[in-house]
A tleap script that builds the chain and sets N, CA, C and O, in Angstrom:
source leaprc.protein.ff14SB
mol = sequence {
  NMET LYS GLN ILE ARG VAL LEU VAL SER LYS
  PRO GLY LEU ASP GLY HIE ASP ARG GLY ALA
  LYS VAL ILE ALA ARG ALA LEU ARG ASP ALA
  GLY MET GLU VAL ILE TYR THR GLY LEU ARG
  GLN THR PRO GLU GLN ILE VAL GLN ALA ALA
  ILE GLN GLU ASP VAL ASP VAL VAL ALA MET
  SER ILE LEU SER GLY ALA HIE ASN HIE LEU
  LEU PRO LYS VAL VAL GLU LEU LEU LYS LYS
  GLU ASP ALA TYR ASP ASP ILE LEU VAL ILE
  GLY GLY GLY VAL ILE PRO GLU GLU ASP ILE
  PRO TYR LEU LYS GLU CYS GLY ILE SER GLU
  ILE PHE THR PRO GLY THR PRO THR SER VAL
  THR ILE GLU TYR ILE LYS ALA ASN LEU LYS
  ARG GLN LEU CASN
}
set mol.1.N position { 122.272 39.201 126.586 }
set mol.1.CA position { 122.048 39.902 125.323 }
set mol.1.C position { 121.415 38.951 124.307 }
set mol.1.O position { 121.704 37.755 124.292 }
set mol.2.N position { 120.563 39.496 123.476 }
set mol.2.CA position { 119.882 38.734 122.441 }
set mol.2.C position { 120.890 38.199 121.421 }
set mol.2.O position { 121.853 38.878 121.065 }
set mol.3.N position { 120.648 36.976 120.961 }
set mol.3.CA position { 121.507 36.395 119.929 }
set mol.3.C position { 121.241 37.049 118.575 }
set mol.3.O position { 120.124 37.478 118.286 }
set mol.4.N position { 122.281 37.116 117.757 }
set mol.4.CA position { 122.108 37.549 116.374 }
set mol.4.C position { 121.428 36.397 115.633 }
set mol.4.O position { 121.883 35.255 115.701 }
set mol.5.N position { 120.341 36.702 114.927 }
set mol.5.CA position { 119.605 35.678 114.161 }
set mol.5.C position { 119.958 35.808 112.682 }
set mol.5.O position { 119.789 36.869 112.081 }
set mol.6.N position { 120.450 34.712 112.108 }
set mol.6.CA position { 120.900 34.711 110.721 }
set mol.6.C position { 120.135 33.664 109.923 }
set mol.6.O position { 120.058 32.501 110.319 }
set mol.7.N position { 119.573 34.084 108.801 }
set mol.7.CA position { 118.944 33.162 107.860 }
set mol.7.C position { 119.992 32.826 106.804 }
set mol.7.O position { 120.445 33.709 106.075 }
set mol.8.N position { 120.377 31.565 106.720 }
set mol.8.CA position { 121.310 31.113 105.693 }
set mol.8.C position { 120.487 30.414 104.619 }
set mol.8.O position { 119.731 29.488 104.913 }
set mol.9.N position { 120.634 30.859 103.375 }
set mol.9.CA position { 119.792 30.305 102.312 }
set mol.9.C position { 120.576 30.073 101.029 }
set mol.9.O position { 121.629 30.665 100.794 }
set mol.10.N position { 120.019 29.185 100.207 }
set mol.10.CA position { 120.590 28.840 98.913 }
set mol.10.C position { 119.563 29.190 97.833 }
set mol.10.O position { 118.690 28.379 97.524 }
set mol.11.N position { 119.662 30.400 97.256 }
set mol.11.CA position { 118.681 30.776 96.230 }
set mol.11.C position { 118.936 30.062 94.906 }
set mol.11.O position { 120.073 29.731 94.569 }
set mol.12.N position { 117.870 29.836 94.174 }
set mol.12.CA position { 118.005 29.300 92.819 }
set mol.12.C position { 118.123 27.792 92.765 }
set mol.12.O position { 117.796 27.086 93.719 }
set mol.13.N position { 118.598 27.317 91.626 }
set mol.13.CA position { 118.612 25.882 91.349 }
set mol.13.C position { 119.913 25.206 91.747 }
set mol.13.O position { 120.158 24.055 91.384 }
set mol.14.N position { 120.730 25.906 92.477 }
set mol.14.CA position { 122.014 25.419 92.928 }
set mol.14.C position { 121.824 24.201 93.847 }
set mol.14.O position { 121.056 24.267 94.807 }
set mol.15.N position { 122.508 23.108 93.563 }
set mol.15.CA position { 122.350 21.910 94.367 }
set mol.15.C position { 123.484 21.647 95.335 }
set mol.15.O position { 123.535 20.576 95.940 }
set mol.16.N position { 124.383 22.582 95.496 }
set mol.16.CA position { 125.546 22.380 96.368 }
set mol.16.C position { 125.398 23.216 97.632 }
set mol.16.O position { 125.234 24.434 97.554 }
set mol.17.N position { 125.454 22.577 98.789 }
set mol.17.CA position { 125.239 23.333 100.016 }
set mol.17.C position { 126.345 23.151 101.054 }
set mol.17.O position { 126.172 23.553 102.204 }
set mol.18.N position { 127.467 22.561 100.676 }
set mol.18.CA position { 128.534 22.361 101.655 }
set mol.18.C position { 129.014 23.694 102.238 }
set mol.18.O position { 129.175 23.818 103.452 }
set mol.19.N position { 129.241 24.693 101.371 }
set mol.19.CA position { 129.697 26.002 101.839 }
set mol.19.C position { 128.696 26.652 102.777 }
set mol.19.O position { 129.077 27.242 103.788 }
set mol.20.N position { 127.408 26.544 102.441 }
set mol.20.CA position { 126.360 27.122 103.296 }
set mol.20.C position { 126.342 26.434 104.653 }
set mol.20.O position { 126.144 27.084 105.680 }
set mol.21.N position { 126.547 25.124 104.659 }
set mol.21.CA position { 126.543 24.387 105.932 }
set mol.21.C position { 127.774 24.745 106.763 }
set mol.21.O position { 127.690 24.834 107.988 }
set mol.22.N position { 128.918 24.952 106.102 }
set mol.22.CA position { 130.139 25.344 106.823 }
set mol.22.C position { 129.928 26.700 107.493 }
set mol.22.O position { 130.251 26.873 108.668 }
set mol.23.N position { 129.383 27.665 106.738 }
set mol.23.CA position { 129.185 29.001 107.313 }
set mol.23.C position { 128.099 28.950 108.397 }
set mol.23.O position { 128.215 29.635 109.413 }
set mol.24.N position { 127.057 28.155 108.194 }
set mol.24.CA position { 126.004 28.034 109.213 }
set mol.24.C position { 126.601 27.504 110.516 }
set mol.24.O position { 126.285 28.010 111.593 }
set mol.25.N position { 127.456 26.497 110.425 }
set mol.25.CA position { 128.082 25.932 111.621 }
set mol.25.C position { 129.002 26.950 112.288 }
set mol.25.O position { 129.007 27.080 113.513 }
set mol.26.N position { 129.776 27.669 111.484 }
set mol.26.CA position { 130.699 28.675 112.040 }
set mol.26.C position { 129.932 29.787 112.754 }
set mol.26.O position { 130.344 30.233 113.825 }
set mol.27.N position { 128.816 30.240 112.167 }
set mol.27.CA position { 128.007 31.289 112.793 }
set mol.27.C position { 127.411 30.780 114.099 }
set mol.27.O position { 127.376 31.500 115.097 }
set mol.28.N position { 126.945 29.536 114.088 }
set mol.28.CA position { 126.383 28.930 115.296 }
set mol.28.C position { 127.456 28.829 116.379 }
set mol.28.O position { 127.205 29.144 117.543 }
set mol.29.N position { 128.659 28.386 115.986 }
set mol.29.CA position { 129.763 28.270 116.944 }
set mol.29.C position { 130.154 29.632 117.518 }
set mol.29.O position { 130.684 29.716 118.626 }
set mol.30.N position { 129.887 30.702 116.753 }
set mol.30.CA position { 130.191 32.069 117.214 }
set mol.30.C position { 129.070 32.642 118.078 }
set mol.30.O position { 129.113 33.814 118.452 }
set mol.31.N position { 128.070 31.823 118.395 }
set mol.31.CA position { 127.003 32.254 119.289 }
set mol.31.C position { 125.783 32.833 118.609 }
set mol.31.O position { 124.910 33.390 119.274 }
set mol.32.N position { 125.706 32.709 117.284 }
set mol.32.CA position { 124.539 33.228 116.561 }
set mol.32.C position { 123.487 32.133 116.421 }
set mol.32.O position { 123.801 30.943 116.421 }
set mol.33.N position { 122.254 32.555 116.304 }
set mol.33.CA position { 121.172 31.620 116.040 }
set mol.33.C position { 121.010 31.532 114.526 }
set mol.33.O position { 120.826 32.553 113.863 }
set mol.34.N position { 121.078 30.329 113.977 }
set mol.34.CA position { 121.063 30.151 112.526 }
set mol.34.C position { 119.812 29.390 112.101 }
set mol.34.O position { 119.483 28.340 112.652 }
set mol.35.N position { 119.138 29.937 111.124 }
set mol.35.CA position { 118.010 29.276 110.495 }
set mol.35.C position { 118.467 28.948 109.078 }
set mol.35.O position { 118.745 29.855 108.293 }
set mol.36.N position { 118.548 27.665 108.744 }
set mol.36.CA position { 119.003 27.259 107.409 }
set mol.36.C position { 117.799 26.801 106.603 }
set mol.36.O position { 117.103 25.865 106.996 }
set mol.37.N position { 117.553 27.460 105.475 }
set mol.37.CA position { 116.349 27.174 104.695 }
set mol.37.C position { 116.501 26.006 103.730 }
set mol.37.O position { 115.505 25.531 103.184 }
set mol.38.N position { 117.722 25.535 103.509 }
set mol.38.CA position { 117.910 24.423 102.588 }
set mol.38.C position { 118.090 24.885 101.149 }
set mol.38.O position { 118.198 26.078 100.863 }
set mol.39.N position { 118.118 23.915 100.267 }
set mol.39.CA position { 118.411 24.158 98.849 }
set mol.39.C position { 117.225 24.710 98.069 }
set mol.39.O position { 116.070 24.594 98.480 }
set mol.40.N position { 117.547 25.311 96.937 }
set mol.40.CA position { 116.584 25.705 95.890 }
set mol.40.C position { 115.454 26.596 96.393 }
set mol.40.O position { 114.277 26.312 96.175 }
set mol.41.N position { 115.831 27.679 97.068 }
set mol.41.CA position { 114.842 28.626 97.590 }
set mol.41.C position { 114.615 29.752 96.585 }
set mol.41.O position { 115.559 30.236 95.959 }
set mol.42.N position { 113.375 30.159 96.438 }
set mol.42.CA position { 113.083 31.320 95.597 }
set mol.42.C position { 113.338 32.575 96.422 }
set mol.42.O position { 113.320 32.518 97.651 }
set mol.43.N position { 113.575 33.709 95.761 }
set mol.43.CA position { 113.699 34.961 96.525 }
set mol.43.C position { 112.485 35.202 97.422 }
set mol.43.O position { 112.631 35.685 98.545 }
set mol.44.N position { 111.300 34.872 96.939 }
set mol.44.CA position { 110.082 35.065 97.730 }
set mol.44.C position { 110.112 34.215 99.005 }
set mol.44.O position { 109.744 34.692 100.078 }
set mol.45.N position { 110.549 32.960 98.886 }
set mol.45.CA position { 110.632 32.078 100.055 }
set mol.45.C position { 111.647 32.607 101.070 }
set mol.45.O position { 111.411 32.568 102.278 }
set mol.46.N position { 112.775 33.099 100.565 }
set mol.46.CA position { 113.822 33.623 101.437 }
set mol.46.C position { 113.303 34.824 102.227 }
set mol.46.O position { 113.510 34.914 103.437 }
set mol.47.N position { 112.630 35.741 101.540 }
set mol.47.CA position { 112.125 36.954 102.197 }
set mol.47.C position { 111.034 36.609 103.206 }
set mol.47.O position { 111.010 37.163 104.305 }
set mol.48.N position { 110.140 35.708 102.845 }
set mol.48.CA position { 109.089 35.324 103.786 }
set mol.48.C position { 109.676 34.675 105.036 }
set mol.48.O position { 109.233 34.953 106.150 }
set mol.49.N position { 110.674 33.808 104.852 }
set mol.49.CA position { 111.326 33.168 106.003 }
set mol.49.C position { 112.041 34.214 106.863 }
set mol.49.O position { 111.999 34.138 108.091 }
set mol.50.N position { 112.688 35.178 106.231 }
set mol.50.CA position { 113.417 36.222 106.971 }
set mol.50.C position { 112.454 37.033 107.836 }
set mol.50.O position { 112.767 37.364 108.979 }
set mol.51.N position { 111.296 37.346 107.291 }
set mol.51.CA position { 110.302 38.135 108.035 }
set mol.51.C position { 109.673 37.291 109.150 }
set mol.51.O position { 109.547 37.751 110.284 }
set mol.52.N position { 109.281 36.059 108.823 }
set mol.52.CA position { 108.650 35.190 109.822 }
set mol.52.C position { 109.594 34.890 110.986 }
set mol.52.O position { 109.167 34.815 112.138 }
set mol.53.N position { 110.867 34.723 110.675 }
set mol.53.CA position { 111.851 34.377 111.712 }
set mol.53.C position { 112.440 35.616 112.391 }
set mol.53.O position { 113.221 35.489 113.334 }
set mol.54.N position { 112.073 36.811 111.920 }
set mol.54.CA position { 112.558 38.074 112.487 }
set mol.54.C position { 114.084 38.087 112.589 }
set mol.54.O position { 114.647 38.349 113.651 }
set mol.55.N position { 114.742 37.797 111.458 }
set mol.55.CA position { 116.205 37.693 111.464 }
set mol.55.C position { 116.872 39.064 111.369 }
set mol.55.O position { 116.278 40.048 110.928 }
set mol.56.N position { 118.122 39.082 111.800 }
set mol.56.CA position { 118.949 40.282 111.706 }
set mol.56.C position { 119.777 40.281 110.428 }
set mol.56.O position { 120.190 41.336 109.946 }
set mol.57.N position { 120.018 39.088 109.880 }
set mol.57.CA position { 120.895 38.927 108.722 }
set mol.57.C position { 120.298 37.898 107.766 }
set mol.57.O position { 119.794 36.858 108.187 }
set mol.58.N position { 120.365 38.210 106.461 }
set mol.58.CA position { 120.101 37.210 105.428 }
set mol.58.C position { 121.436 36.959 104.740 }
set mol.58.O position { 122.025 37.862 104.147 }
set mol.59.N position { 121.902 35.717 104.830 }
set mol.59.CA position { 123.162 35.313 104.210 }
set mol.59.C position { 122.844 34.307 103.113 }
set mol.59.O position { 122.344 33.216 103.388 }
set mol.60.N position { 123.136 34.680 101.860 }
set mol.60.CA position { 122.827 33.802 100.734 }
set mol.60.C position { 124.109 33.251 100.124 }
set mol.60.O position { 125.077 33.979 99.901 }
set mol.61.N position { 124.090 31.962 99.864 }
set mol.61.CA position { 125.214 31.292 99.228 }
set mol.61.C position { 124.773 30.862 97.841 }
set mol.61.O position { 123.740 30.211 97.684 }
set mol.62.N position { 125.559 31.226 96.831 }
set mol.62.CA position { 125.157 30.932 95.461 }
set mol.62.C position { 126.370 30.548 94.615 }
set mol.62.O position { 127.411 31.205 94.636 }
set mol.63.N position { 126.192 29.458 93.870 }
set mol.63.CA position { 127.251 28.974 92.986 }
set mol.63.C position { 126.761 28.830 91.548 }
set mol.63.O position { 127.547 28.518 90.653 }
set mol.64.N position { 125.481 29.054 91.324 }
set mol.64.CA position { 124.861 28.713 90.040 }
set mol.64.C position { 125.109 29.717 88.927 }
set mol.64.O position { 124.815 29.429 87.767 }
set mol.65.N position { 125.643 30.888 89.250 }
set mol.65.CA position { 125.841 31.904 88.225 }
set mol.65.C position { 124.666 32.859 88.082 }
set mol.65.O position { 124.734 33.795 87.286 }
set mol.66.N position { 123.596 32.648 88.829 }
set mol.66.CA position { 122.408 33.508 88.721 }
set mol.66.C position { 122.414 34.615 89.778 }
set mol.66.O position { 121.372 35.207 90.060 }
set mol.67.N position { 123.572 34.894 90.357 }
set mol.67.CA position { 123.670 35.863 91.454 }
set mol.67.C position { 123.214 37.258 91.069 }
set mol.67.O position { 122.601 37.942 91.889 }
set mol.68.N position { 123.493 37.708 89.836 }
set mol.68.CA position { 123.113 39.072 89.432 }
set mol.68.C position { 121.599 39.241 89.323 }
set mol.68.O position { 121.105 40.368 89.290 }
set mol.69.N position { 120.873 38.156 89.269 }
set mol.69.CA position { 119.414 38.232 89.233 }
set mol.69.C position { 118.818 37.936 90.615 }
set mol.69.O position { 117.988 38.697 91.114 }
set mol.70.N position { 119.244 36.832 91.224 }
set mol.70.CA position { 118.591 36.365 92.449 }
set mol.70.C position { 118.896 37.213 93.675 }
set mol.70.O position { 117.987 37.502 94.453 }
set mol.71.N position { 120.143 37.619 93.871 }
set mol.71.CA position { 120.466 38.384 95.081 }
set mol.71.C position { 119.789 39.759 95.087 }
set mol.71.O position { 119.208 40.138 96.104 }
set mol.72.N position { 119.844 40.523 93.974 }
set mol.72.CA position { 119.117 41.804 93.968 }
set mol.72.C position { 117.601 41.629 94.136 }
set mol.72.O position { 116.938 42.496 94.706 }
set mol.73.N position { 117.056 40.513 93.643 }
set mol.73.CA position { 115.616 40.256 93.782 }
set mol.73.C position { 115.235 40.132 95.259 }
set mol.73.O position { 114.179 40.612 95.670 }
set mol.74.N position { 116.085 39.494 96.051 }
set mol.74.CA position { 115.816 39.374 97.492 }
set mol.74.C position { 115.796 40.761 98.128 }
set mol.74.O position { 114.909 41.064 98.926 }
set mol.75.N position { 116.764 41.603 97.782 }
set mol.75.CA position { 116.803 42.976 98.326 }
set mol.75.C position { 115.531 43.725 97.928 }
set mol.75.O position { 114.903 44.382 98.758 }
set mol.76.N position { 115.164 43.622 96.664 }
set mol.76.CA position { 113.960 44.305 96.163 }
set mol.76.C position { 112.722 43.877 96.950 }
set mol.76.O position { 111.905 44.717 97.327 }
set mol.77.N position { 112.583 42.578 97.199 }
set mol.77.CA position { 111.416 42.075 97.939 }
set mol.77.C position { 111.464 42.485 99.413 }
set mol.77.O position { 110.423 42.776 100.003 }
set mol.78.N position { 112.644 42.513 100.008 }
set mol.78.CA position { 112.762 42.989 101.392 }
set mol.78.C position { 112.336 44.452 101.489 }
set mol.78.O position { 111.664 44.849 102.441 }
set mol.79.N position { 112.732 45.250 100.495 }
set mol.79.CA position { 112.328 46.664 100.483 }
set mol.79.C position { 110.818 46.784 100.349 }
set mol.79.O position { 110.195 47.609 101.018 }
set mol.80.N position { 110.231 45.964 99.490 }
set mol.80.CA position { 108.779 45.982 99.274 }
set mol.80.C position { 108.029 45.648 100.567 }
set mol.80.O position { 106.930 46.152 100.801 }
set mol.81.N position { 108.625 44.801 101.398 }
set mol.81.CA position { 108.023 44.392 102.676 }
set mol.81.C position { 108.438 45.310 103.830 }
set mol.81.O position { 108.129 45.025 104.987 }
set mol.82.N position { 109.143 46.418 103.520 }
set mol.82.CA position { 109.653 47.343 104.542 }
set mol.82.C position { 110.538 46.652 105.581 }
set mol.82.O position { 110.525 47.016 106.757 }
set mol.83.N position { 111.306 45.652 105.137 }
set mol.83.CA position { 112.170 44.910 106.054 }
set mol.83.C position { 113.653 45.176 105.798 }
set mol.83.O position { 114.490 44.837 106.634 }
set mol.84.N position { 113.985 45.769 104.671 }
set mol.84.CA position { 115.393 45.937 104.291 }
set mol.84.C position { 116.175 46.814 105.264 }
set mol.84.O position { 117.358 46.570 105.501 }
set mol.85.N position { 115.532 47.825 105.824 }
set mol.85.CA position { 116.239 48.743 106.725 }
set mol.85.C position { 116.680 48.077 108.024 }
set mol.85.O position { 117.551 48.600 108.719 }
set mol.86.N position { 116.094 46.934 108.360 }
set mol.86.CA position { 116.427 46.229 109.603 }
set mol.86.C position { 117.328 45.020 109.394 }
set mol.86.O position { 117.895 44.499 110.354 }
set mol.87.N position { 117.468 44.565 108.146 }
set mol.87.CA position { 118.147 43.293 107.879 }
set mol.87.C position { 119.409 43.516 107.053 }
set mol.87.O position { 119.361 44.112 105.978 }
set mol.88.N position { 120.529 43.035 107.563 }
set mol.88.CA position { 121.795 43.039 106.832 }
set mol.88.C position { 121.738 41.914 105.800 }
set mol.88.O position { 121.419 40.775 106.141 }
set mol.89.N position { 122.046 42.230 104.540 }
set mol.89.CA position { 122.007 41.223 103.479 }
set mol.89.C position { 123.419 41.012 102.946 }
set mol.89.O position { 124.061 41.940 102.454 }
set mol.90.N position { 123.890 39.764 103.055 }
set mol.90.CA position { 125.219 39.425 102.546 }
set mol.90.C position { 125.121 38.227 101.619 }
set mol.90.O position { 124.152 37.468 101.656 }
set mol.91.N position { 126.140 38.071 100.789 }
set mol.91.CA position { 126.177 36.953 99.861 }
set mol.91.C position { 127.542 36.316 99.844 }
set mol.91.O position { 128.536 36.907 100.267 }
set mol.92.N position { 127.569 35.102 99.349 }
set mol.92.CA position { 128.838 34.414 99.231 }
set mol.92.C position { 128.745 33.325 98.188 }
set mol.92.O position { 127.663 32.958 97.729 }
set mol.93.N position { 129.908 32.818 97.827 }
set mol.93.CA position { 129.949 31.748 96.839 }
set mol.93.C position { 130.850 32.117 95.681 }
set mol.93.O position { 131.678 33.023 95.772 }
set mol.94.N position { 130.668 31.398 94.599 }
set mol.94.CA position { 131.486 31.628 93.412 }
set mol.94.C position { 130.873 32.786 92.626 }
set mol.94.O position { 129.978 32.595 91.803 }
set mol.95.N position { 131.371 33.978 92.896 }
set mol.95.CA position { 130.863 35.198 92.264 }
set mol.95.C position { 132.065 35.941 91.689 }
set mol.95.O position { 132.980 36.309 92.425 }
set mol.96.N position { 132.064 36.161 90.374 }
set mol.96.CA position { 133.211 36.840 89.753 }
set mol.96.C position { 133.438 38.229 90.344 }
set mol.96.O position { 132.492 38.970 90.613 }
set mol.97.N position { 134.696 38.560 90.538 }
set mol.97.CA position { 135.120 39.845 91.101 }
set mol.97.C position { 134.423 41.023 90.416 }
set mol.97.O position { 134.031 41.987 91.075 }
set mol.98.N position { 134.269 40.941 89.085 }
set mol.98.CA position { 133.689 42.064 88.332 }
set mol.98.C position { 132.196 42.247 88.582 }
set mol.98.O position { 131.650 43.299 88.247 }
set mol.99.N position { 131.519 41.253 89.161 }
set mol.99.CA position { 130.085 41.370 89.453 }
set mol.99.C position { 129.816 41.967 90.838 }
set mol.99.O position { 128.698 42.397 91.120 }
set mol.100.N position { 130.822 41.992 91.687 }
set mol.100.CA position { 130.623 42.432 93.073 }
set mol.100.C position { 130.180 43.897 93.182 }
set mol.100.O position { 129.269 44.181 93.960 }
set mol.101.N position { 130.780 44.844 92.438 }
set mol.101.CA position { 130.297 46.234 92.545 }
set mol.101.C position { 128.807 46.378 92.207 }
set mol.101.O position { 128.097 47.135 92.869 }
set mol.102.N position { 128.334 45.665 91.190 }
set mol.102.CA position { 126.918 45.723 90.811 }
set mol.102.C position { 126.046 45.214 91.964 }
set mol.102.O position { 125.032 45.826 92.301 }
set mol.103.N position { 126.447 44.097 92.560 }
set mol.103.CA position { 125.659 43.527 93.657 }
set mol.103.C position { 125.598 44.474 94.850 }
set mol.103.O position { 124.561 44.594 95.501 }
set mol.104.N position { 126.704 45.141 95.132 }
set mol.104.CA position { 126.718 46.110 96.245 }
set mol.104.C position { 125.823 47.304 95.928 }
set mol.104.O position { 125.128 47.810 96.809 }
set mol.105.N position { 125.835 47.757 94.671 }
set mol.105.CA position { 124.928 48.851 94.262 }
set mol.105.C position { 123.477 48.452 94.465 }
set mol.105.O position { 122.633 49.291 94.780 }
set mol.106.N position { 123.189 47.164 94.285 }
set mol.106.CA position { 121.817 46.662 94.414 }
set mol.106.C position { 121.404 46.461 95.863 }
set mol.106.O position { 120.246 46.139 96.129 }
set mol.107.N position { 122.329 46.644 96.814 }
set mol.107.CA position { 121.954 46.557 98.219 }
set mol.107.C position { 122.511 45.374 98.982 }
set mol.107.O position { 122.197 45.193 100.159 }
set mol.108.N position { 123.340 44.558 98.328 }
set mol.108.CA position { 124.013 43.479 99.058 }
set mol.108.C position { 125.172 44.146 99.792 }
set mol.108.O position { 126.026 44.768 99.160 }
set mol.109.N position { 125.212 44.025 101.101 }
set mol.109.CA position { 126.197 44.754 101.897 }
set mol.109.C position { 127.621 44.280 101.636 }
set mol.109.O position { 128.540 45.094 101.530 }
set mol.110.N position { 127.807 42.962 101.532 }
set mol.110.CA position { 129.146 42.427 101.305 }
set mol.110.C position { 129.042 41.073 100.608 }
set mol.110.O position { 128.055 40.353 100.760 }
set mol.111.N position { 130.075 40.743 99.843 }
set mol.111.CA position { 130.172 39.459 99.153 }
set mol.111.C position { 131.433 38.765 99.656 }
set mol.111.O position { 132.512 39.355 99.696 }
set mol.112.N position { 131.274 37.509 100.036 }
set mol.112.CA position { 132.401 36.701 100.511 }
set mol.112.C position { 132.657 35.582 99.514 }
set mol.112.O position { 131.787 34.746 99.272 }
set mol.113.N position { 133.844 35.570 98.941 }
set mol.113.CA position { 134.175 34.587 97.919 }
set mol.113.C position { 134.883 33.384 98.547 }
set mol.113.O position { 135.314 33.458 99.698 }
set mol.114.N position { 135.007 32.279 97.807 }
set mol.114.CA position { 135.653 31.090 98.363 }
set mol.114.C position { 137.040 31.418 98.930 }
set mol.114.O position { 137.798 32.195 98.349 }
set mol.115.N position { 137.342 30.819 100.055 }
set mol.115.CA position { 138.632 31.054 100.695 }
set mol.115.C position { 138.584 32.120 101.778 }
set mol.115.O position { 139.538 32.273 102.539 }
set mol.116.N position { 137.476 32.863 101.854 }
set mol.116.CA position { 137.337 33.859 102.927 }
set mol.116.C position { 137.234 33.118 104.257 }
set mol.116.O position { 136.372 32.252 104.404 }
set mol.117.N position { 138.086 33.435 105.227 }
set mol.117.CA position { 137.959 32.767 106.536 }
set mol.117.C position { 136.600 33.069 107.163 }
set mol.117.O position { 136.097 34.188 107.062 }
set mol.118.N position { 136.017 32.073 107.804 }
set mol.118.CA position { 134.703 32.289 108.426 }
set mol.118.C position { 134.778 33.389 109.474 }
set mol.118.O position { 133.791 34.083 109.715 }
set mol.119.N position { 135.942 33.556 110.100 }
set mol.119.CA position { 136.091 34.619 111.114 }
set mol.119.C position { 135.859 36.002 110.510 }
set mol.119.O position { 135.347 36.893 111.188 }
set mol.120.N position { 136.229 36.192 109.246 }
set mol.120.CA position { 136.022 37.475 108.563 }
set mol.120.C position { 134.523 37.739 108.409 }
set mol.120.O position { 134.057 38.854 108.646 }
set mol.121.N position { 133.778 36.718 108.016 }
set mol.121.CA position { 132.326 36.854 107.863 }
set mol.121.C position { 131.668 37.141 109.212 }
set mol.121.O position { 130.796 38.005 109.307 }
set mol.122.N position { 132.076 36.430 110.239 }
set mol.122.CA position { 131.509 36.616 111.578 }
set mol.122.C position { 131.745 38.041 112.063 }
set mol.122.O position { 130.821 38.696 112.544 }
set mol.123.N position { 132.971 38.518 111.939 }
set mol.123.CA position { 133.291 39.879 112.381 }
set mol.123.C position { 132.536 40.923 111.561 }
set mol.123.O position { 132.095 41.937 112.102 }
set mol.124.N position { 132.388 40.680 110.267 }
set mol.124.CA position { 131.639 41.615 109.414 }
set mol.124.C position { 130.197 41.723 109.904 }
set mol.124.O position { 129.662 42.823 110.039 }
set mol.125.N position { 129.578 40.588 110.167 }
set mol.125.CA position { 128.188 40.595 110.638 }
set mol.125.C position { 128.079 41.388 111.943 }
set mol.125.O position { 127.225 42.266 112.071 }
set mol.126.N position { 128.937 41.080 112.896 }
set mol.126.CA position { 128.876 41.760 114.199 }
set mol.126.C position { 129.059 43.271 114.069 }
set mol.126.O position { 128.433 44.039 114.799 }
set mol.127.N position { 129.913 43.695 113.145 }
set mol.127.CA position { 130.223 45.128 112.997 }
set mol.127.C position { 129.202 45.888 112.158 }
set mol.127.O position { 129.188 47.119 112.172 }
set mol.128.N position { 128.342 45.168 111.420 }
set mol.128.CA position { 127.470 45.843 110.460 }
set mol.128.C position { 125.981 45.580 110.628 }
set mol.128.O position { 125.204 45.854 109.713 }
set mol.129.N position { 125.566 45.054 111.780 }
set mol.129.CA position { 124.135 44.844 112.014 }
set mol.129.C position { 123.399 46.164 111.839 }
set mol.129.O position { 123.921 47.228 112.172 }
set mol.130.N position { 122.184 46.086 111.315 }
set mol.130.CA position { 121.410 47.309 111.080 }
set mol.130.C position { 120.568 47.713 112.284 }
set mol.130.O position { 120.137 48.862 112.378 }
set mol.131.N position { 120.332 46.792 113.195 }
set mol.131.CA position { 119.535 47.149 114.379 }
set mol.131.C position { 120.252 46.670 115.631 }
set mol.131.O position { 120.973 45.672 115.610 }
set mol.132.N position { 120.046 47.382 116.697 }
set mol.132.CA position { 120.687 47.061 117.980 }
set mol.132.C position { 120.026 45.831 118.594 }
set mol.132.O position { 118.812 45.650 118.504 }
set mol.133.N position { 120.836 44.999 119.213 }
set mol.133.CA position { 120.311 43.851 119.937 }
set mol.133.C position { 120.161 44.232 121.393 }
set mol.133.O position { 121.076 44.800 121.990 }
set mol.134.N position { 119.018 43.924 121.964 }
set mol.134.CA position { 118.789 44.218 123.395 }
set mol.134.C position { 118.589 42.950 124.163 }
set mol.134.O position { 118.384 42.988 125.376 }
savepdb mol mol.pdb
quit
């Protein structure tokens, strides 16, 4: 069976990537193929990488406080490229509880806050892929 391909990215000016590296390693250990884009990615860079790499999931980690702008922008650009219907978009990081409903309305499928076991994220991805793997 084809591996699940996940793009792990750090949008914005956030300089902390330990959490992103932890989740990238956990996803890899769970048998997923992980493409890590590194720090300080623009929404445009994230979407282009997601399309070029033909990923099943875009997982964004954000701690900078710009989540209400950057995460919806990625969804908007994926829709513009006709890629949103095939790609599961999730987010994680330090995101206030009260901002999560807005992000979900904007098309982020799920938000994982600090302390979420990596197993929860892995199971969520497996259960919510938008396209079948062959």
